[in-house]
PALUMGU-887145 format. One record per residue (C-alpha): x, y, z; residue number from 1. Coordinates in Angstrom, 3 decimals, always signed. Layout:
<sites>
<xx:X yy:Y zz:Z resi:NUM>
...
</sites>
This chain:
<sites>
<xx:+13.267 yy:+16.257 zz:-4.876 resi:1>
<xx:+9.849 yy:+14.943 zz:-3.937 resi:2>
<xx:+9.897 yy:+12.153 zz:-1.359 resi:3>
<xx:+7.580 yy:+10.058 zz:+0.826 resi:4>
<xx:+8.829 yy:+9.207 zz:+4.318 resi:5>
<xx:+8.706 yy:+5.486 zz:+5.185 resi:6>
<xx:+10.505 yy:+5.321 zz:+8.519 resi:7>
<xx:+12.496 yy:+7.417 zz:+10.993 resi:8>
<xx:+15.260 yy:+6.008 zz:+13.188 resi:9>
<xx:+16.208 yy:+8.199 zz:+16.190 resi:10>
<xx:+19.779 yy:+9.496 zz:+16.111 resi:11>
<xx:+21.207 yy:+11.360 zz:+19.063 resi:12>
<xx:+18.727 yy:+13.508 zz:+21.010 resi:13>
<xx:+16.749 yy:+15.374 zz:+18.357 resi:14>
<xx:+18.025 yy:+14.074 zz:+15.013 resi:15>
<xx:+16.708 yy:+11.212 zz:+12.934 resi:16>
<xx:+17.797 yy:+8.999 zz:+10.062 resi:17>
<xx:+15.016 yy:+9.010 zz:+7.490 resi:18>
<xx:+14.255 yy:+6.189 zz:+5.086 resi:19>
<xx:+12.194 yy:+7.414 zz:+2.135 resi:20>
<xx:+11.456 yy:+6.931 zz:-1.530 resi:21>
<xx:+11.452 yy:+9.409 zz:-4.372 resi:22>
<xx:+9.992 yy:+8.852 zz:-7.805 resi:23>
<xx:+13.338 yy:+7.397 zz:-8.908 resi:24>
<xx:+15.029 yy:+5.756 zz:-5.923 resi:25>
<xx:+15.066 yy:+4.678 zz:-2.304 resi:26>
<xx:+17.133 yy:+6.942 zz:-0.117 resi:27>
<xx:+18.378 yy:+7.379 zz:+3.437 resi:28>
<xx:+19.434 yy:+10.716 zz:+4.933 resi:29>
<xx:+20.133 yy:+12.438 zz:+8.227 resi:30>
<xx:+17.552 yy:+15.032 zz:+9.283 resi:31>
<xx:+18.835 yy:+17.292 zz:+12.040 resi:32>
<xx:+16.304 yy:+18.528 zz:+14.582 resi:33>
<xx:+13.538 yy:+16.279 zz:+13.263 resi:34>
<xx:+12.493 yy:+15.361 zz:+16.831 resi:35>
<xx:+12.242 yy:+19.008 zz:+17.891 resi:36>
<xx:+8.667 yy:+20.334 zz:+17.405 resi:37>
<xx:+10.110 yy:+23.804 zz:+16.777 resi:38>
<xx:+12.475 yy:+22.628 zz:+14.050 resi:39>
<xx:+11.815 yy:+23.454 zz:+10.390 resi:40>
<xx:+12.280 yy:+19.727 zz:+9.718 resi:41>
<xx:+9.771 yy:+18.552 zz:+12.339 resi:42>
<xx:+7.092 yy:+17.859 zz:+9.733 resi:43>
<xx:+9.174 yy:+14.975 zz:+8.393 resi:44>
<xx:+8.855 yy:+13.168 zz:+11.724 resi:45>
<xx:+5.689 yy:+11.402 zz:+10.501 resi:46>
<xx:+5.715 yy:+8.402 zz:+8.181 resi:47>
<xx:+3.947 yy:+8.767 zz:+4.817 resi:48>
<xx:+4.528 yy:+12.524 zz:+4.818 resi:49>
<xx:+5.173 yy:+13.863 zz:+1.310 resi:50>
<xx:+7.801 yy:+16.607 zz:+1.076 resi:51>
<xx:+10.087 yy:+18.437 zz:-1.286 resi:52>
<xx:+13.644 yy:+18.166 zz:+0.042 resi:53>
<xx:+17.200 yy:+19.110 zz:-0.818 resi:54>
<xx:+20.147 yy:+17.039 zz:+0.366 resi:55>
<xx:+23.827 yy:+17.850 zz:+0.776 resi:56>
<xx:+26.976 yy:+15.875 zz:+1.439 resi:57>
<xx:+28.663 yy:+16.072 zz:+4.810 resi:58>
<xx:+30.860 yy:+14.248 zz:+7.278 resi:59>
<xx:+28.302 yy:+11.476 zz:+7.787 resi:60>
<xx:+27.518 yy:+8.036 zz:+6.385 resi:61>
<xx:+24.416 yy:+9.366 zz:+4.615 resi:62>
<xx:+23.507 yy:+12.646 zz:+2.896 resi:63>
<xx:+22.263 yy:+15.389 zz:+5.204 resi:64>
<xx:+18.945 yy:+17.183 zz:+4.841 resi:65>
<xx:+19.607 yy:+20.762 zz:+3.733 resi:66>
<xx:+16.022 yy:+21.966 zz:+3.368 resi:67>
<xx:+12.488 yy:+20.581 zz:+3.367 resi:68>
<xx:+9.051 yy:+21.784 zz:+2.359 resi:69>
<xx:+6.050 yy:+19.676 zz:+3.449 resi:70>
<xx:+3.645 yy:+19.005 zz:+0.579 resi:71>
<xx:+1.183 yy:+16.613 zz:+2.220 resi:72>
<xx:+0.702 yy:+15.217 zz:+5.722 resi:73>
<xx:-1.342 yy:+12.100 zz:+6.545 resi:74>
<xx:-2.175 yy:+13.591 zz:+9.942 resi:75>
<xx:-5.640 yy:+15.012 zz:+10.547 resi:76>
<xx:-7.796 yy:+15.966 zz:+13.510 resi:77>
<xx:-10.229 yy:+13.036 zz:+13.437 resi:78>
<xx:-7.851 yy:+10.061 zz:+13.186 resi:79>
<xx:-9.848 yy:+7.037 zz:+14.362 resi:80>
<xx:-8.503 yy:+3.511 zz:+14.923 resi:81>
<xx:-9.246 yy:+2.342 zz:+11.383 resi:82>
<xx:-7.487 yy:+5.326 zz:+9.860 resi:83>
<xx:-4.351 yy:+4.914 zz:+11.964 resi:84>
<xx:-4.277 yy:+1.143 zz:+11.422 resi:85>
<xx:-4.662 yy:+1.655 zz:+7.673 resi:86>
<xx:-1.710 yy:+4.049 zz:+7.577 resi:87>
<xx:+0.379 yy:+1.572 zz:+9.551 resi:88>
<xx:-0.600 yy:-1.281 zz:+7.220 resi:89>
<xx:+0.255 yy:+0.717 zz:+4.091 resi:90>
<xx:+3.622 yy:+1.703 zz:+5.550 resi:91>
<xx:+4.254 yy:-1.887 zz:+6.663 resi:92>
<xx:+3.713 yy:-3.117 zz:+3.116 resi:93>
<xx:+6.091 yy:-0.525 zz:+1.723 resi:94>
<xx:+8.817 yy:-1.414 zz:+4.212 resi:95>
<xx:+8.562 yy:-5.189 zz:+3.917 resi:96>
<xx:+7.170 yy:-6.340 zz:+0.568 resi:97>
<xx:+9.672 yy:-4.778 zz:-1.826 resi:98>
<xx:+13.469 yy:-4.811 zz:-2.127 resi:99>
<xx:+15.075 yy:-1.398 zz:-1.599 resi:100>
<xx:+15.869 yy:-1.028 zz:-5.296 resi:101>
<xx:+12.215 yy:-1.589 zz:-6.279 resi:102>
<xx:+10.297 yy:+0.435 zz:-3.687 resi:103>
<xx:+10.263 yy:+3.598 zz:-5.800 resi:104>
<xx:+8.068 yy:+1.851 zz:-8.377 resi:105>
<xx:+5.235 yy:+2.124 zz:-5.848 resi:106>
<xx:+5.684 yy:+5.900 zz:-5.424 resi:107>
<xx:+2.643 yy:+7.115 zz:-7.436 resi:108>
<xx:+0.328 yy:+4.465 zz:-5.984 resi:109>
<xx:+1.525 yy:+5.135 zz:-2.442 resi:110>
<xx:+1.086 yy:+8.892 zz:-2.798 resi:111>
<xx:-2.450 yy:+8.557 zz:-4.163 resi:112>
<xx:-3.392 yy:+5.928 zz:-1.573 resi:113>
<xx:-2.491 yy:+8.164 zz:+1.378 resi:114>
<xx:-4.280 yy:+11.136 zz:-0.210 resi:115>
<xx:-7.374 yy:+9.009 zz:-0.878 resi:116>
<xx:-7.401 yy:+7.637 zz:+2.655 resi:117>
<xx:-7.169 yy:+11.089 zz:+4.203 resi:118>
<xx:-9.710 yy:+12.726 zz:+1.880 resi:119>
<xx:-12.345 yy:+9.968 zz:+1.899 resi:120>
<xx:-11.673 yy:+8.016 zz:+5.111 resi:121>
<xx:-12.587 yy:+4.983 zz:+2.985 resi:122>
<xx:-10.056 yy:+2.672 zz:+4.613 resi:123>
<xx:-11.364 yy:-0.596 zz:+3.182 resi:124>
<xx:-11.506 yy:+0.328 zz:-0.515 resi:125>
<xx:-8.282 yy:+2.321 zz:-0.313 resi:126>
<xx:-6.426 yy:-0.653 zz:+1.149 resi:127>
<xx:-7.929 yy:-3.064 zz:-1.376 resi:128>
<xx:-6.797 yy:-0.909 zz:-4.298 resi:129>
<xx:-3.353 yy:-0.360 zz:-2.762 resi:130>
<xx:-2.992 yy:-4.112 zz:-2.242 resi:131>
<xx:-3.927 yy:-4.722 zz:-5.875 resi:132>
<xx:-1.194 yy:-2.315 zz:-7.014 resi:133>
<xx:+1.326 yy:-3.925 zz:-4.644 resi:134>
<xx:+0.533 yy:-7.387 zz:-5.985 resi:135>
<xx:+0.955 yy:-6.220 zz:-9.579 resi:136>
<xx:+4.155 yy:-4.250 zz:-8.999 resi:137>
<xx:+5.538 yy:-7.119 zz:-6.924 resi:138>
<xx:+5.220 yy:-9.493 zz:-9.873 resi:139>
<xx:+2.186 yy:-11.465 zz:-8.710 resi:140>
<xx:-0.403 yy:-10.033 zz:-11.093 resi:141>
<xx:-3.869 yy:-11.562 zz:-10.828 resi:142>
<xx:-5.594 yy:-12.379 zz:-14.127 resi:143>
<xx:-9.084 yy:-10.863 zz:-14.020 resi:144>
<xx:-9.846 yy:-10.435 zz:-17.714 resi:145>
<xx:-9.660 yy:-14.032 zz:-18.983 resi:146>
<xx:-9.051 yy:-17.582 zz:-17.850 resi:147>
<xx:-5.579 yy:-17.702 zz:-16.339 resi:148>
<xx:-5.023 yy:-21.206 zz:-17.734 resi:149>
<xx:-6.280 yy:-21.054 zz:-21.326 resi:150>
<xx:-7.013 yy:-17.363 zz:-22.017 resi:151>
<xx:-10.719 yy:-17.882 zz:-22.646 resi:152>
<xx:-12.811 yy:-14.763 zz:-21.976 resi:153>
<xx:-16.249 yy:-16.346 zz:-21.600 resi:154>
<xx:-17.882 yy:-18.987 zz:-19.414 resi:155>
<xx:-15.796 yy:-17.991 zz:-16.393 resi:156>
<xx:-16.975 yy:-20.026 zz:-13.400 resi:157>
<xx:-14.621 yy:-19.146 zz:-10.545 resi:158>
<xx:-11.664 yy:-17.155 zz:-9.349 resi:159>
<xx:-8.731 yy:-18.989 zz:-7.787 resi:160>
<xx:-6.127 yy:-17.086 zz:-5.768 resi:161>
<xx:-4.085 yy:-20.283 zz:-5.714 resi:162>
<xx:-3.979 yy:-20.364 zz:-9.515 resi:163>
<xx:-3.724 yy:-16.587 zz:-9.885 resi:164>
<xx:-6.918 yy:-15.656 zz:-11.676 resi:165>
<xx:-10.209 yy:-16.494 zz:-13.324 resi:166>
<xx:-10.935 yy:-20.086 zz:-14.329 resi:167>
<xx:-13.299 yy:-21.039 zz:-17.158 resi:168>
<xx:-15.625 yy:-24.044 zz:-17.103 resi:169>
<xx:-13.319 yy:-26.106 zz:-19.337 resi:170>
<xx:-10.296 yy:-25.611 zz:-17.073 resi:171>
<xx:-12.129 yy:-25.902 zz:-13.780 resi:172>
<xx:-11.217 yy:-28.822 zz:-11.516 resi:173>
<xx:-13.234 yy:-29.899 zz:-8.443 resi:174>
<xx:-10.296 yy:-29.183 zz:-6.103 resi:175>
<xx:-10.120 yy:-25.529 zz:-7.196 resi:176>
<xx:-11.502 yy:-22.696 zz:-5.083 resi:177>
<xx:-15.098 yy:-21.785 zz:-5.780 resi:178>
<xx:-16.107 yy:-19.545 zz:-2.907 resi:179>
<xx:-16.707 yy:-16.186 zz:-4.606 resi:180>
<xx:-20.087 yy:-15.123 zz:-5.946 resi:181>
<xx:-20.506 yy:-13.579 zz:-9.392 resi:182>
<xx:-20.886 yy:-10.153 zz:-7.785 resi:183>
<xx:-17.698 yy:-10.626 zz:-5.755 resi:184>
<xx:-15.755 yy:-11.685 zz:-8.864 resi:185>
<xx:-16.985 yy:-8.608 zz:-10.743 resi:186>
<xx:-15.943 yy:-6.401 zz:-7.803 resi:187>
<xx:-12.539 yy:-8.076 zz:-7.677 resi:188>
<xx:-12.068 yy:-7.403 zz:-11.389 resi:189>
<xx:-12.926 yy:-3.719 zz:-10.898 resi:190>
<xx:-10.453 yy:-3.390 zz:-8.023 resi:191>
<xx:-7.572 yy:-5.038 zz:-9.887 resi:192>
<xx:-8.235 yy:-3.111 zz:-13.111 resi:193>
<xx:-8.756 yy:+0.292 zz:-11.470 resi:194>
<xx:-5.734 yy:+2.534 zz:-12.241 resi:195>
<xx:-6.512 yy:+5.020 zz:-9.473 resi:196>
<xx:-8.535 yy:+5.239 zz:-6.260 resi:197>
<xx:-11.909 yy:+6.291 zz:-7.593 resi:198>
<xx:-13.855 yy:+3.220 zz:-6.398 resi:199>
<xx:-15.955 yy:+3.774 zz:-3.264 resi:200>
<xx:-16.911 yy:+1.267 zz:-0.573 resi:201>
<xx:-20.375 yy:+2.793 zz:-0.355 resi:202>
<xx:-21.165 yy:+1.465 zz:-3.848 resi:203>
<xx:-20.703 yy:-2.172 zz:-2.793 resi:204>
<xx:-21.731 yy:-4.585 zz:-0.057 resi:205>
<xx:-19.524 yy:-4.349 zz:+3.005 resi:206>
<xx:-19.440 yy:-8.130 zz:+3.451 resi:207>
<xx:-18.112 yy:-8.520 zz:-0.111 resi:208>
<xx:-15.362 yy:-5.981 zz:+0.536 resi:209>
<xx:-14.355 yy:-7.624 zz:+3.811 resi:210>
<xx:-14.191 yy:-11.038 zz:+2.186 resi:211>
<xx:-11.943 yy:-9.746 zz:-0.604 resi:212>
<xx:-9.818 yy:-7.919 zz:+1.957 resi:213>
<xx:-9.208 yy:-11.178 zz:+3.799 resi:214>
<xx:-8.447 yy:-12.943 zz:+0.500 resi:215>
<xx:-5.953 yy:-10.269 zz:-0.546 resi:216>
<xx:-4.289 yy:-10.347 zz:+2.881 resi:217>
<xx:-3.704 yy:-14.104 zz:+2.728 resi:218>
<xx:-2.610 yy:-13.941 zz:-0.912 resi:219>
<xx:-0.016 yy:-11.253 zz:-0.178 resi:220>
<xx:+1.308 yy:-13.156 zz:+2.828 resi:221>
<xx:+1.761 yy:-16.315 zz:+0.761 resi:222>
<xx:+3.073 yy:-14.629 zz:-2.400 resi:223>
<xx:+5.565 yy:-12.312 zz:-0.690 resi:224>
<xx:+6.394 yy:-14.627 zz:+2.204 resi:225>
<xx:+5.626 yy:-11.925 zz:+4.750 resi:226>
<xx:+3.224 yy:-12.051 zz:+7.695 resi:227>
<xx:+1.459 yy:-8.790 zz:+8.566 resi:228>
<xx:+2.128 yy:-7.478 zz:+12.061 resi:229>
<xx:-0.325 yy:-4.557 zz:+12.125 resi:230>
<xx:-3.275 yy:-6.408 zz:+10.600 resi:231>
<xx:-4.680 yy:-7.289 zz:+14.034 resi:232>
<xx:-5.280 yy:-3.560 zz:+14.637 resi:233>
<xx:-7.477 yy:-3.428 zz:+11.531 resi:234>
<xx:-9.282 yy:-6.673 zz:+12.294 resi:235>
<xx:-10.047 yy:-5.554 zz:+15.850 resi:236>
<xx:-11.400 yy:-2.225 zz:+14.562 resi:237>
<xx:-13.640 yy:-3.594 zz:+11.778 resi:238>
</sites>
């Protein structure tokens, strides 16, 4: 069974209780020796590690790890502050934005996000695309293809996070947000519509990406009712 590790709770001296998701469910299991660097299970002692595991029943409240084969590790030699903070932010979203029974729906987007972050070191675009997937899967889809109020596809004049999407000139009201440029709205549409992580920060203005990152952060906090705890690490390292 292929899993992604989300958290590890210490148990006894060298064991750990692992919270993870597979492609079909959230699961919790006991991993013996996970805190021992010499253990065959030591690789699972890092959040966002992808592994192939086999579980077995035992005299414990949770299933027990029988075997594990690491498939992908987020660890690398040159882990700077932005990279580490990005990993922590992604894991924080997974742990806190979704109910246990829904976390597995993020499995493919989480797996690709961690791979993209490690392979490209493009923390800003990776996080923006992961946030867009989280918003959609969480039931707060942003409308970026037509007016969110009337469905009109032309004469779009603004994007309103408060209203959840594009607004056309006929539906626009003076009290609505109007603080994104045309280029920023086009970029936002690309991010929300992108099914994978192929967009690159280097193709766009950094100030536009940072603005959208701040917008997405506030939108997620309001929509999900959760306040980020690791975001300060990213802000301080920008």
